[in-house]
C-alpha positions in Angstrom: -127.1 5.0 -15.3 -130.1 3.0 -16.7 -131.9 4.5 -19.6 -135.7 5.0 -20.0 -136.9 2.5 -22.6 -140.7 2.5 -22.1 -143.0 5.0 -23.8 -144.9 5.7 -20.5 -141.5 6.7 -18.9 -141.1 9.7 -21.3 -144.7 10.9 -21.5 -144.6 12.7 -18.1 -146.2 16.1 -17.6 -143.9 19.2 -17.9 -144.4 22.8 -17.0 -142.5 26.1 -17.2 -141.5 27.7 -13.9 -139.8 31.0 -13.1 -136.1 31.0 -12.0 -135.0 32.8 -8.9 -131.5 33.5 -7.5 -130.2 34.5 -4.1 -127.8 37.4 -3.9 -124.6 36.9 -1.9 -124.9 38.1 1.7 -128.7 38.5 1.4 -129.8 36.2 4.1 -133.4 36.8 4.9 -133.9 38.9 1.8 -136.3 37.7 -0.9 -134.9 35.9 -3.9 -134.3 37.7 -7.1 -136.2 36.6 -10.2 -134.1 36.0 -13.3 -136.1 37.8 -16.0 -134.7 36.2 -19.1 -134.7 32.6 -18.0 -137.3 29.9 -17.1 -137.1 26.3 -15.9 -138.6 23.2 -17.5 -139.9 21.0 -14.7 -141.0 17.3 -14.7 -144.0 17.9 -12.4 -144.4 14.2 -11.8 -141.0 13.8 -10.2 -140.5 17.5 -9.3 -137.2 17.6 -11.2 -135.8 20.4 -13.2 -135.0 19.2 -16.7 -133.4 22.4 -18.0 -133.1 26.1 -17.7 -133.9 27.9 -21.0 -134.4 31.3 -22.5 -137.6 33.2 -22.1 -138.5 32.8 -25.8 -138.1 29.0 -25.6 -141.2 27.2 -27.0 -142.0 24.2 -24.7 -143.0 21.1 -26.6 -143.9 18.1 -24.4 -142.9 14.6 -25.5 -146.6 13.8 -25.9 -147.1 16.8 -28.2 -144.1 15.8 -30.2 -145.5 12.3 -30.6 -148.8 13.7 -31.7 -147.0 15.7 -34.4 -145.1 12.6 -35.4 -148.4 10.9 -36.1 -149.3 13.9 -38.2 -146.1 13.6 -40.1 -146.9 10.0 -40.8 -150.2 10.9 -42.3 -148.7 13.7 -44.4 -145.7 11.6 -45.7 -147.7 8.4 -46.2 -151.4 9.4 -46.8 -152.2 5.8 -47.9 -151.7 4.6 -44.3 -154.0 4.9 -41.3 -153.2 6.1 -37.8 -154.0 2.6 -36.4 -151.4 1.1 -38.7 -148.6 3.0 -37.0 -147.1 1.9 -33.6 -144.4 3.0 -31.3 -141.5 0.6 -31.8 -139.0 2.1 -29.4 -138.6 4.9 -26.9 -135.2 5.9 -25.5 -134.1 8.6 -23.1 -131.3 9.1 -20.5 -132.3 8.7 -16.8 -132.4 12.5 -16.5 -135.1 12.5 -19.1 -133.7 15.8 -20.6 -134.3 14.5 -24.1 -135.8 11.5 -25.8 -136.2 9.6 -29.1 -139.4 7.9 -30.1 -139.6 5.6 -33.1 -142.9 5.1 -35.0 -143.1 2.2 -37.5 -145.8 1.1 -39.9 -147.0 -2.3 -38.7 -147.8 -3.6 -42.2 -144.2 -5.0 -42.2 -144.5 -6.7 -38.9 -143.7 -10.2 -40.3 -141.7 -12.9 -38.7 -139.4 -15.0 -40.9 -137.7 -17.0 -38.2 -138.7 -20.3 -39.8 -137.1 -19.3 -43.1 -133.3 -19.8 -43.7 -131.4 -16.6 -43.3 -130.3 -16.4 -46.9 -133.8 -17.0 -48.1 -135.6 -14.4 -46.1 -137.3 -11.8 -48.3 -136.5 -8.1 -48.1 -139.5 -6.4 -46.4 -139.4 -2.7 -46.1 -141.6 -0.2 -44.3 -141.6 3.4 -43.3 -140.5 4.7 -40.0 -140.4 8.1 -38.3 -138.1 9.1 -35.4 -139.0 12.1 -33.4 -136.4 13.8 -31.2 -137.3 16.2 -28.5 -135.2 18.1 -25.9 -136.0 20.1 -22.8 -132.6 21.9 -22.6 -133.0 24.2 -25.6 -129.7 23.2 -27.1 -131.0 21.3 -30.1 -134.0 21.4 -32.4 -137.2 19.4 -32.4 -136.6 16.9 -35.2 -138.5 14.4 -37.3 -136.6 11.9 -39.4 -138.4 9.9 -42.1 -137.0 6.7 -43.6 -137.4 3.1 -44.4 -136.4 0.1 -42.4 -136.0 -3.6 -43.1 -137.3 -6.2 -40.7 -135.5 -9.5 -40.3 -136.8 -12.0 -37.8 -136.9 -10.3 -34.5 -133.8 -8.2 -34.8 -135.7 -4.9 -35.1 -134.6 -2.1 -37.3 -132.1 -3.1 -40.0 -130.7 -0.6 -42.5 -132.2 2.6 -41.1 -131.9 5.4 -43.5 -133.2 8.9 -43.2 -134.4 10.3 -46.5 -136.3 13.3 -45.2 -135.9 15.4 -42.1 -137.6 18.3 -40.5 -136.0 20.4 -37.8 -137.6 23.2 -35.7 -135.7 25.3 -33.2 -137.4 25.7 -29.8 -138.1 29.4 -30.3 -141.5 30.9 -30.3 -140.8 32.8 -33.6 -140.0 29.5 -35.4 -142.3 27.0 -33.7 -146.0 27.9 -33.7 -149.1 26.1 -32.4 -149.2 23.9 -35.5 -146.7 22.4 -37.9 -147.2 21.9 -41.6 -145.0 19.1 -43.1 -144.3 20.0 -46.7 -143.3 16.8 -48.5 -142.6 16.0 -52.2 -144.4 12.7 -52.7 -143.0 12.3 -56.2 -139.5 12.5 -54.9 -140.3 10.3 -51.9 -141.6 7.6 -54.2 -138.4 7.8 -56.3 -136.2 7.5 -53.3 -138.2 4.5 -52.1 -137.8 2.7 -55.4 -134.0 3.3 -55.4 -133.6 2.1 -51.9 -132.9 -1.5 -52.9 -129.8 -0.5 -54.8 -128.0 0.2 -51.5 -128.5 -3.5 -50.4 -127.3 -4.8 -53.8 -124.1 -2.8 -53.5 -123.6 -4.0 -49.9 -124.1 -7.7 -50.8 -121.7 -7.4 -53.7 -118.9 -6.2 -51.4 -116.7 -9.1 -50.1 -115.4 -8.9 -46.5 -113.4 -11.7 -45.0 -114.9 -13.0 -41.7 -111.7 -12.2 -39.8 -112.2 -8.5 -40.7 -115.7 -8.3 -39.3 -114.7 -7.6 -35.8 -112.1 -4.8 -36.6 -114.5 -3.1 -38.9 -117.5 -3.3 -36.5 -115.4 -1.9 -33.7 -114.1 0.9 -35.9 -117.6 2.0 -37.1 -119.0 1.8 -33.6 -116.0 3.6 -32.1 -115.3 0.8 -29.7 -111.6 1.0 -28.7 -109.5 -1.7 -27.2 -108.5 -0.8 -23.6 -104.9 0.1 -23.0 -103.4 -2.8 -21.0 -106.2 -3.5 -18.5 -105.1 -5.1 -15.3 -105.8 -8.9 -15.2 -109.0 -9.9 -13.3 -110.1 -6.3 -13.2 -113.6 -5.1 -14.0 -112.3 -3.3 -17.0 -110.8 -6.6 -18.3 -113.9 -8.6 -17.4 -116.2 -6.1 -19.3 -113.9 -6.2 -22.3 -114.0 -10.0 -22.4 -117.8 -10.0 -22.2 -118.1 -7.4 -25.0 -115.6 -9.2 -27.2 -117.5 -12.4 -26.8 -120.8 -10.7 -27.6 -119.3 -9.1 -30.8 -117.7 -12.4 -31.9 -121.0 -14.2 -31.5 -122.8 -11.6 -33.7 -120.0 -11.7 -36.3 -119.9 -15.5 -36.4 -123.7 -15.8 -36.7 -124.1 -13.3 -39.5 -121.0 -14.6 -41.4 -122.5 -18.0 -41.3 -126.1 -17.0 -42.2 -125.4 -14.2 -44.8 -121.9 -15.0 -46.0 -118.6 -13.0 -45.9 -119.8 -9.7 -47.3 -120.5 -6.2 -46.2 -124.2 -7.0 -45.9 -123.4 -9.4 -43.0 -121.2 -6.7 -41.4 -124.1 -4.2 -41.7 -126.4 -6.6 -39.9 -123.9 -6.9 -37.1 -123.5 -3.1 -36.8 -127.3 -2.4 -36.9 -128.2 -5.2 -34.4 -125.6 -4.0 -32.0 -126.7 -0.4 -32.4 -130.3 -1.3 -31.9 -129.6 -3.4 -28.8 -126.4 -2.1 -27.2 -125.3 -4.0 -24.1 -124.7 -2.3 -20.8 -120.9 -2.3 -20.8 -118.3 0.3 -19.7 -116.6 0.1 -23.1 -119.8 1.2 -24.9 -119.8 4.9 -24.5 -122.6 5.9 -26.9 -126.4 5.6 -26.6 -128.7 3.8 -28.9 -129.5 6.8 -31.1 -125.8 7.7 -31.5 -124.8 4.2 -32.4 -127.5 4.0 -35.0 -126.2 7.1 -36.6 -122.6 6.1 -36.2 -119.7 6.8 -38.5 -115.9 5.9 -38.3 -114.2 8.2 -35.8 -111.7 10.7 -37.1 -108.2 9.4 -37.0 -109.4 5.8 -36.3 -106.4 3.7 -37.1 -108.1 0.4 -36.7 -110.5 0.9 -39.6 -109.9 -1.7 -42.3 -109.4 -0.6 -45.9 -112.0 -3.1 -47.3 -115.0 -0.9 -47.8 -116.0 2.7 -47.5 -118.8 3.8 -45.2 -120.5 7.2 -45.7 -123.1 8.7 -43.5 -125.3 11.2 -45.4 -127.1 13.0 -42.6 -128.1 9.7 -41.0 -128.8 7.8 -44.3 -126.1 5.1 -44.7 -124.7 4.2 -48.2 -122.1 1.6 -48.8 -119.6 0.6 -51.5 -116.3 -1.1 -52.0 -112.8 0.4 -52.1 -113.9 3.9 -51.3 -116.6 4.2 -54.0 -120.1 4.8 -52.6 -122.9 3.6 -54.9 -124.7 6.9 -54.1 -121.9 9.0 -55.6 -122.3 10.2 -59.1 -124.2 12.6 -61.3 -127.7 13.7 -61.9 -129.3 10.5 -60.4 -127.5 10.8 -57.1 -130.3 10.2 -54.5 -128.3 12.1 -51.8 -128.2 15.2 -54.0 -132.0 14.9 -54.6 -132.5 14.2 -50.9 -131.2 17.6 -50.0 -133.9 19.2 -52.2 -136.7 17.6 -50.2 -135.2 18.6 -46.8 -137.5 21.5 -46.2 -140.2 22.5 -43.8 -142.8 25.1 -43.3 -144.5 25.9 -40.0 -147.5 28.2 -39.6 -149.8 29.4 -36.9 -153.4 28.3 -36.9 
């Protein structure tokens, strides 16, 4: 089914409604109210989005977006509200959950006229807010930095701080206070470039780009598809698309892990509609090699630290190590406090 990709599509009004049930053999009898449940309803389309517990704290996508702007101000006080803009919105057709990306527009530069290997590294902060109406997962805010290259969108997304709030009234009050260590945030920002240096230094032959990309994105070769079938046709289209990305980045950036990273992130940010792509945009951007994946090349090691990617060669991550390990420090800044007005 097509996904919702416009901000207006996810900012619909929602309300809580009581849940009723009919008892078997009770024709003509009044419905029975379910006391410990309530329904979350999209009132614009009159569609039930989820049935949740009575103590569920409803947060509309609009309210979550307002809190995301508040998070921007707290994490990056040197910026202004007008400097932040919604870069992407993504939700399934059912609209039961959504992801909204805010990015600081000071990095909205276009280097399309500069040769690929000569383009500067331009970083800026982003915040992704995740909201769900089914009560299964928490309201979440992920803060990180992104690199903009031409018009490819987000390159090298990395979450360095995250806040999570369960949808329970005891945990999620009327206001949220985002408690952020700016000293640590500044240190992590300064060390961010070391990830790119390690990736550039890792050689990867161009004929290994495709296998590695498919392994990381969990794209599996179909098992003997019938000739001239839709399965075979879709696989041919997807293979051609991946080969085009691999060839372009190998040519522009060289045969290294940095080029592979660009293939992965561009594909994840703009996944094609194809039966062999089984994950949504958010899942692809937070991808990791699947357990037991036999197609994974032994050329580099990819680690996913809670959504922040680090890279190294031959199984050694540049973020591994002792006291200066950014990932170890990152855990100390993953904290939140929420208070009532």
